[in-house]
N, C-alpha and C positions, 0 to 999 in steps of 0.2 A: 504494500500500500504506500503510495507516494502522497505526502501531505505537504502542501505549501501554506505558509502562514504569512499573512500580510499585516505588518505592524509588529514591532519588537519592544512594546512596553510590557507592563506586568501581565496583561492579558495574553499577549502573543507569546511571550517567553514561557508562561505557564502552560499554554497549549503545546508548545514545542517540547517541553519536558514530558508531558503526558503522552504525546505522540511517540516520542522516543521510547518511553517505557513500554508502550504497546507494540513496539517493534516496527514502527513505520519508518519509511525513508523520509526524512524531514528536511525542508529548506525554508529558511526564514528570510523575508525581504522587507526592508523598511526604507521608505523614501527620504527619511530624515537621518540625522546623526543619532546613533544609539547612546543611551546613558552608559557610563563606564561600567556600572555594576551588571547591567544586562549583557553588554558585550563580553565581559569577563566570564559570565556564567555560561553563555553559549559556547565560548571558546573552551572552557574547562570541560564541558559536556561533549565536546566534539560535534556540535550541531552546526552544519554549514549555514552561513548567513551572508547577507549583503546589506549595505547601508548607503544612504544618499542616492538610491536608484531602485528601480524595479526591473528585473530582467524578465519580461513577460513571456519570452519563449520558454524559460525554465518553469515559470508558474503554470503555463498551459499544459505542461507534462504531468501535473499533479492529478490524482484521482479525486481529492477533496481539498478545498481551499477554506482556510479559517481566516476570516477577515476581522481586523480590528474594528470596533464599533465607531471609531473616529473617522473611518474612511467612508465617504458617502457612496450609496448604492448607485447614484446617477453618473459616476465617473465613466467615461467611454470604455476604458479597459475592463471595468467590472461588468458593464452591460454586455460587452463582447464575450466575456467568460460565461455569463449566464446563457447567452444565446447559443453558445457552443455545447450547452448541456452540462457544464461543470457544476458540481454541487458546491455552493458557497454558504457557509454557516458561521455562526458566532462561536466564540470560545465557550459560552454558556451552553449552547446546544451540544458541542463536542464533549464537554465534561459531563453533561447530564446523561450521555449515553453510556458512561462508564462508572456509574455508581448506583448502588441499591439503597443508599441512605435516604432518610426523610428530608425533603427539601421545603424550606419556608422561603418563598420569594416575595419581595416587597418592592413595590414601585409607586410612583406618584410624581407630580410636578414639584412638590415641596414637602420637606420633612422626612424623606425616605432614608437619608443617612442616619439621622437621629433615631428613627424608629428601628432601623436595622441594628444599630449598635445597642439600643435598649433591649431588643428582643434577644440578641446574642448574650447580653449581660444576664438576663433573667434565666436563660437556659444554662449558662455556665454556672451561675450561682446555685442553681438547682442540682448541680453535680452531673449534668449530662455531658456526653462526649460530643461536643459541638464545634463547628468551625464558622468563622466569619469570612465572607468573601463576596465576589461579584464586583460591583462598582466601588467597593470600599475595602481597604485592607488588601489581603492576599487574594490572588485570582482563584476562582472556583477550580480550575484545572490544576493549579499548583497544590491546592489543598488535597485534592484527590490523589495526586501523584505521591505526595510526601507522607500522608497519614490515612488511616481508615477511620472515618468519623461516622457516628450514627445520625447526626443532624448537620445540615448545612443551612445557615441563615444568609440569604443573598440579597444584596441591594441590586436592583435591576433597572437600568435605564431604558428608555424607549429604543435607543440605538441597539442595545444588546437584544432586546425582544424582537427587533426587526429581523434578526438573524437566526431565530429559532425555527425548528421544523417539528420535532417531536417532544421537545422539552416540556416536562410536566411537573410543576411543583405540587406537593401534597397539600400545602396550605399557601394560598396566594392572597396578598393584601394590596389593595389599590386605595391609596390614601386620598387622592384628589387629582383633578386635572384642570390646569390653567394654561393659557397660551404660552408655549415655550418651544424653542427650536423649530419654529414653523418654516424656516428656510429649508429644512430637510424634508418637509412634508408639503411641498408645492404651495406653501402659505394657506393651506386648508386645514382648519381646525379638526374637521371630521377625520382626516387622515391621521392626525396626531392621536386623537381619541382611540381610533382603531388600533394604533400601535400599542397604546397602554393596555388595552383589553386583550392583547395577544398573550398576556401572562396566564390567561384562563383558557386559551383555545384548545388545549389538549387535556384539560382536567376531566375527571370522571365523577360519577355520582358519589363515590366514597371520598372524594377530595373536598376541600373547603375553600371558598372564596369569601373574603371579608372586604366589604365595600363601605364607603362613606355615604351614609343615607342622606346627608345634607348637601352633597356636591351636585350642582345642576347638570354638569357635563356627564357625570357618571349616571345619573338618573335618566337623563334624556336618551343615552345610549341603551340603557336597559330596556326601554320601551320596545325596541326593535330587535332585541337580542335574546335568543334562547341559550341559557347557560346550563351546562350539565352538572357542575358541582353543587354541593350544599351551600346555599347562599346565606351569609350573615351580614345584615346591614346594621351598621353602627352609627348612631347619631353623634354629633360632635360632643355632646355632654353625657355620653353613655358612661354609666358607673357600675353596672352589674357585671363584674368580671367573671362570675361563675358561668355565665352563658358562653364565655369564650374558651372554656376548658376543653382540651382535646385529648383523646386517649392516645397513648404512646405505644407503637408497635415494638418498642425496644424495652418494655417493662417500666416499672417505676410508677405505676398508677396514672395520674392525670397531671398534665402540665398546663399552666396558663400560657397562652400564645397571643 
């Protein structure tokens, strides 16, 4: 399996480490200058890379391409890759295919970093084997590569969600939706809203989706959307935390989430 990785930040390097562990033939390409620590890590691991350019002929040879969320889908080379039938996914999608752990995914226009860190803190304080990752801290792929966790608490940006195919969080949380990054969404709010709701697109009836009951964009989208997971709508002043308890497949009774 040949895997090309576009972007050599924390997300890209984490994906490269996981791909190497899985036995893939890995090539990392970054159009900018790599940070010293990432360059050294790739060198130490013997992972081929390039910086300040993209050698598209080499990238086209890959079976799967893992794209940094910072690289717009609308770039001509990316569109050409898609048109040729190449699979282009995010690091979140790639990592999610290689873990059986329980995933708590958190997105929203505002407050997702704070909520993600708080959720991780609660799980950690409860003594659970949990990792913090995604758009904050260590990449999801690196966490999977280096340790075997029972839980992954992930901050997920709309750009990361745009690159998922089968990624399925057991618990998804959508905090709010306000206009942001619209230049990446053809300046159409409905495109941005759809991107945020991708967090739930693969969820099943046994999964949980927690939504903001007072957010107008969230509520408007719900009117035309059938969602498979169990839905919990939380008002802004919600205080009954017992209703948010979820059973743990890893034992230990019930955990607040």
